[in-house]
N, C-alpha and C positions, 0 to 999 in steps of 0.2 A: 503494499499500500504506499502510495507516494504521500509526502506530508511535508509541512513547512518545517523551517529550522526552529530550534527551541525558543529563540527569542520572540519569533511572530507568535508561537503559541502562547508564551506568558503574557504578551501584550494583549492578546485577545480575550485571555481570562481575566486580567486586570480591567480591561474596558467593561466586560459584561458584570464583573464584581462590583464596580462602582456603579453600574447603571441599577443592579438590585439594591444596593445600599440606598442609593439617591431615591429609588421607588419606596423603600420602606420608611424614609424620613420625609417623603412628600405629603402635601394635604389629601392626595387621592391614592392610596398605596394600592388597593386592589386593582384600580384601572391602570396604574403606572406598572405594576407587576405584569400584569397581563401584556402591555405593550413591550415590556422588556424582554419577556418570555418569547414573544413574537420574534423580536430582533435576534434572539438566541438561536431560534428556530433557521432563521435566514443565514446565520453564520454556518451552522451545521449543513445545511443545504449548499453553501459554497463550499464547504470542505469537500463534500461528497462529488460535487461538480468538478473540483480540481483534480479529481482521478481521471478524468476524461483529458487525454492529451494527443491522441491520435489525430491526424489531419482529417481523415474521412468522417469520423465521428463529428468533429467540430464543423465541418462543412454541412453536414446533414442538419445539425442544429441551426445554422446560417440560414439555410434553405428553408427549413420549416417556419422560421420567424418571418423570413421575406414574403413566403407565400401567405401566411396569414395576414401579415400587414397590408400586402398589395391588395387583398380581397377587399379590406376596408378602404383603401385609397380610391379603388375603382367603384366602390359605392358613392365616394365623396365626389368623383368625376361625374356620376350620374346627376347628383345634386347641383353641381355646377351647370351642367347642360340645361336641366330644367329651370334654374334660376335665370340664366341667360336667356331661354326661351320666352320666360315670362316677363322679361326687361325689368328684373328686379335687382337691387344692389347684391352684392356679394357678401351676404350675411354669413360669418362663421358658424353661428348656432343653429343655422338650417343645414349648411353645407356639411359640417362635422356631425352626421346623423348619429344619433344614439349616445353622445356625449353631452351630459348635463354641464360639465365644466370643460372648456375646449382645451385646457392646459392638460387634461389627462391624455389627450391624443397626442399633443406636441411632446410631452414628456416620453411616451414610446418612441415617437418618431426619431428623436434624436440618437437613439441607439441604432436605428435602421440605417441612417445615412452613410455611415462609414462602411457597412456592409455592402450597400449599393456600389459605393465607390470600388469596393473589392471586385464586384462582379463586371465592372466596366473592363476588366482585364481579359475577360473571355470574348473573343471576337463575334462568335456565333450568336450570342445573346446581347452583344453591346447595344444595339439599336433599342430593344425592348427595356434594358436596363435604364438607359438614358431617358427614354420616357417615363417610367416610373420613377426616377430620380426628380425629373422636370415636375411632375405631379406632386410629389412630396414638397418640394422647395415652393411650388405655387401654392400649395396648402398653408405652409409657413407664412407666407407674405399675406394670403387672405385671412389667417387667424390673427395676425399682428403679433406673433411670437417672436419679440425681439431679442429675449434671452436665447431661444433655439437657434436664431439667425447667428447671434453672436458667438454661440458655442459651436457653430459649423465653421464659422470662419476662423476661429481659434484653432480648431482641428486642422484646418486646411494650411494654415500657416505652420503649425507645429509638423505637419506632415512634409512640407517643402523644406523646412529646417534640417529634418532627419535625413533627406536625400535618399529615402529607400526606394523599393521598386515600384511603389504606386504614385510616382510624381507625375506621370502623364495623366494618370486617372483623376488625380487631385486637380490638375489642371483642367481637365474636360468637366469635372465637377463645378467648377468655378465659372466656366463658361456656362454652364447648365443654370447655374444661379443668375446670372445676368439675363439669360433668355426668359428665365421664370418671372424674374422681376419686371421685365419690359412687358411681357405678356400680361402679368397682374395689372399693371399700370393702364394698358390698353384695355382690357377688360372692364376695370374699373371706372375708367372714363367714359366708356359706351353706355354704362348703365348709371353713370352720375352717382357713385357709391360715396366718393370723397374720403376714403379711407386713408388714414395717415400711418403707414407702417414704421416710418422714423420718427414717430412723435418723441417730444423731449421729457415728458412727465414720466416720474418713476413708478406711478400707479400705488403710491403710497409706502412703497418697499423701503426707501430710504428712512423716511420717519419712523417706519415699524423697526428697521435695524437700529437707528439711533435711541429710540425709547428702550428697546430690549437691552442694549449695552448699557444705558444710563441707570437701569434697574438692576444690573448685577450687584452682587455684594461679595464679601470675602468668602461666604460660604460656597459660592460658585466655582472659586479656585480649586476646591477639594471635591465636593459633590454638588450637584446641581438641583434643580427644584423639583425633579422627578420626571424621567422619559414619558413623553407622550401627554403632559398635562398643559402644555403652553396655551395661553388664552390672552389676547390683548386687542382692545378696540381703539380705533384712531377716530375722534369725534363721535359721530353718530351712525358711523359704518357697523356692519356685521363684524362681530369678533373674529380675528385671525385664529386660526388653529395651529399655526407654526409660522416662524418668522421668515420664510422663504429664502432661507440661507442655511446650508448644511453645517458650516462652522460655527456660526451664532447659535444655532438651535441646539448643537452639542454641548457647547460652552454652558447655555442657559439650563439644559435639562439634565445633562449628565455630568457636568463638571469639568473643570480644567484638566484633571489627572486623565479622565477617560478622552478628552479632546486630545491631549498629547499622544496617548497612544495610539489613536486612529489615525491621526496625521503621519506618525512616524511608520505605521503599517502601510499606509497608501504611499507615502513617499519612497519606503523600501521597494515596493512593487513596481513603481513608476521608473525607478532608477535601475532595478534590474533589467526591466523590459527595454529602456533606451540602450544599455549595453548590448543585450541581446540582439535587438534589431540593428544596431551598427555592426555586429558580427556576423549575423544572418540576414543579409539583405534581401533574399528571396523567399524568407519565410512569410508569405502573404498571410497565412491563416492566424498566426500571432499578431502580425501588424494590424489586420482588421479588427481582431478582438481587443487590442490595446487601444485603438482610436475609439472604438466603440465605449469602452470603460472611461477613457478620458473625456469623452464628449458628454456622456452621462454626469461625471463628476463636476465639468465645468457648468452645465446647466443647473445642477444642484445649488450653485451660489445665487441662483436668481429665482428658482422655483421650487417646487415641492417633489423633486425626483425621488428623494431619500425617504419620503413619507408615504407616497401613494402606493397602493398595493401592487399594481403591476410594474410601474417602473421601478420601485424599490427592489422587487425581485429579480428584474433584468440586471439591476446595477450589481447584485450580489452574484447572479450567474455569470455575468461577463468577468467580475473580478475572479471568481473560481476558475473559468476557463482560462485566463491569463496566467494565473498561478500554476495551473496544470501544464501549460506549455514552456513556462519559465523553469520548472522544476522537474521536467520530464526526465532528465538524465541523471537525477539524484534521488535514487531510491533509498528512502529511509525507512525501513521495517520498524513499525511501532508495536513492540512486544507488551502485551496487556495480561495480566494472569486472569483466571477465571473468576475469582472473587472481585476484582476490579469491574470486570465486565458485567458480572450481575448486580453490583452496586450501581453503576452506571445505567444498566437498564431499569433498574427500580427507580431511579431518579427521573429518568426520561418518563416511564409509565405515569408516576405521580405528578410530574410537570404537565403533560399532556391532558391528565384528568383535571388537574386545576385550571388550565387554559379553557378546556371545554366546558366546564360547569360555570366559570366567570362569563364566557362568551354568552351562553345560554341565559344566565341570570341578568346580564345586561340586556340583552335582546328583550327579553319578557318585560323588561320594566320601561321599555320606550313607550312614551305617550305620542301617539299621532297627532293629538290636538297641539302639541307644542311646536309642531312642524319639524322639519328635517333640516341639517346643514351638512351639505353634501362636503365631506373632507376626508382625511385619511384614516379616520376611525372607522373602518368598513364592518367592525361588528357592532357598532352601536350608532350608525348613520350620522355621526357627529354629536349625539346628545351625550350630556355630562350628568354624572350623579354623584 
């Protein structure tokens, strides 16, 4: 079984331990413990995904993700056609069919963009891939997802700096970006939509970050306020359930020690990936996963990639796949005696039972008359107890 180095294991243990400690000392311990256990399961998932390192398996995962996502994009294309035929403005809430919050779509979308860049390398399907990439970027402009756009540009610049084998595909992707923007501008002008993709307002994010940082105390240097319990209102607006920045959120909810651990873990992975890609310039599978993970991290600095159910799962899966590729030649057998396995099995079963019991309890306590807050707490549809 492939594994991380001992330092990484220790950092993950410290990170999760301080999450549970922070949960126990929060004002909503049951809710916070449930959230922390959820993150623990994602880390376990990441570890098992890291055992997948062969190129064929990774390409199969990439194809499965792309096919699933492309089906959604094609539905959005139909909505664009219907909107244009009715001479209506390009309303993202209509075009992004089935997404109550259009950012949920963008948060998944950013992970797909680097994988499409990878497939531009295959000539037989290059035109089809270019069209799918064009539609994705067009949807980014229609949804006015500035954070996703900035993440894509950051990923493109990073790829050009590395000078790896996908340089030509990155340039084609940037050409596709320009074509999609021109198309968006023309379509929006024809229907007099007046959308401003490059608007200068921060949508309240800067004020949210400033208020969150100003409310930090010495307690946050050690332990946070409790994972998953963030809530803040700006004026008369509905309360934000997360600060839309992964670093600020971890510092606020998990504490400074946990934040330091996760930063070191991510930095170590990225550093090793840099070295690997410079040494293996034709390893396109690792390169695509690296960019997908990196673009997800970048977007988490502006949006809720790290807290929304689907996007956070993709973030940990990409991290696990990247670790699997980077450590594929370093087999470190992990020897655990039968008593330790039995103990860990009991802990897992008890933890899962607690998770299930609390999820059902919270769900049964939901009061439909209070309305629903569509946010990352999917087991309670946003309601707090």
